[in-house]
N, C-alpha and C positions, 0 to 999 in steps of 0.2 A: 504494500500500500504506500509506496514511496511518493505518490502524488498528493496525499492528504497532509495538510499542515496540522501536526499534533496539538499545537497550542490552541486550536479552536475547538478541541474536543474536551468533554468533561473528564475530570480526574477521579479515579477510584484508588483508595489506599487499602492495603490489607497485608496481613501476615501470610507468608508463603508456608502452606501446610503440606504441599505435595508437588512433586514434579511429574509431568506427563511425558511419555516417550512415544515417538512414532515407531512403526515396525522396523526401522533401520537403527533403532537405539539412540536417535537424536532427540533432544528436548524439543517439543513442539507445543508445550503448554505448561501451566502451573495452576494450582488451586490457591486462591486467597479466600479465607473464610470458607464459604460453601459455594463459591463461584469459580467456574472454569475461565481461565484466560488463555486464549489461543494465540500463538505467534508462529511465524514461519520457521521451518527448520534451519534456514540459513543464518538465523540468529542464535542457534543452539550453543555454539562454542563461546560466544561473547557473553551470553547470559550465564552459562555455567561458571565463567571466570568471576562474575561480579555479583551473583545472587546465590544465597544459601538458604536451606530450610530454616524457617524461623525469622528470616529477614522481613522487615516491613518495606514493601515496594509501592511505588506509585505507577498507575497504569492510565494511559490515555488511549481510548480505543472506540470501536464501533460496536454497538449492541444490535444483533439481528432481531427482527420482529418476534420470532417465535421461539427464542431460546434464551435462557438465563445464563448468558456467557458474554464475554468480551473478546472481540478480535483486536488484539493490541496493535497499535501503530507506534507507540512509544512506551518504554518502561524506564523508570528511574530507580536505580539500585539504592540501597541504604547509604552508600558512600557518595551518592550524588551523580554517579556515572549514568549518562543518558544512553539508552540503547534504542535506536530509532530504526524502524523498518524502512530502508531506502531501496528495497527491491533486491531480488536475488542476483542481479548482474551489476552490483555496485562496483565501480572502478573497472568494469569490463570483465571481472572475474565471475565465472559461473560456479554455482554451488554444486559440489559433487557429493552425492550420498555415499556414506561409508558402506563398504561391503561387510556385512556381519553374517555369521552363520546362525540361522534360526534353528532352534531345537524344539522337538515336540514338548509341549507343556499343557498343563491343565490347571484350572483354578476353580474354586467354589467359594461362595460367600454371598453376602448381602450387597446389593447395589446401593451405593451411597450417593452417586451422582451420575446423571446421564452425560455423555460426552458428545460434543458437537464439533463440526468443521467450522471454518471461518465465516461461512454464510449462514450458519445456524442449522445446517443439516445434521440430523442425528447420525453419529458414527460409532457409538459404542457406550461403554459404561465403566465406571470406576468402582471396584469392589472394596469392601471394608478392610481387606488386607493390603490395599494399595495397588493391586494389579489392575492395569488398564486392559479392557477388552476392546478390540478394534475390529471393524468390518466396513465394507463399502456402504454408502448411504442407502442404496436400494435394498440391501439385506437388512440393514438396521431399521428401516421404515417398516418392514414386514414383521420385525421382531421387537417392536417398541415396548410391548408389555414386559419382555424379559430385561429390558435396559432401563426401566424406570426405578427410581429410588424405592426401596422397600422390597423389591423382588429378590428372591433367593435363587441363585443359578449355579450351574456347573457348566464350564466351558472347556472345550478342547481345541487345540490348534498348534501353531508354531509361533515361537516368540523369542524374545531377547530379554536378558536381564543384565543390568549394570549398576554402578553405584548410585544412579539417579532413580532407578525403579525397575519395573517389570511390565512388559506389554505382550499381549498375545493376539495374533491375528486369528480370529475365531473361525474354525471350520464347522464346529457343531456346538450347540448350546441347548441346555435342558433346564427346566424349572425343578428346583429341589422341593419335592412334595413333603419331605419329613423335616423341613426347616422349622426352627422355633418360631412360634407365633408371637407377635408383639401386641400388647394390649392397647 
């Protein structure tokens, strides 16, 4: 979103409680409070250098109509470093996704947050153990009930785990019928 002037956007502040990974193991989001903040993967390395779990950050971004999330245009780290999305081809350099070996993984637990893409399209869920479940928007739309907060699910697929978190590209997902009921 390099064409948007971030100073004209409202600012949201919050404590970073979780990082979100894309299927290549790069940071592509974080959670402040109970809100997802999405940013493009080409900002991953810079964000990892300047933001840590527990930091209070300031975010200027765009909120899609149908999703409680922000697509970040600019983040300000606790030390004042400004991280601005100037596009993936800044200074003529193209962003290259890292090659990571994805391993078979599964996860089960309660969905605590639905995850969205930058335009507000449903793309997965965050489980209570911190695992991100990811899938294409067309699949997520059909499985929206499984990806809503409060749902208890078991998911299988291929994923990556690193110091920032764990994400699984979902191949199969099922509702846990023996999950504890909340009052």
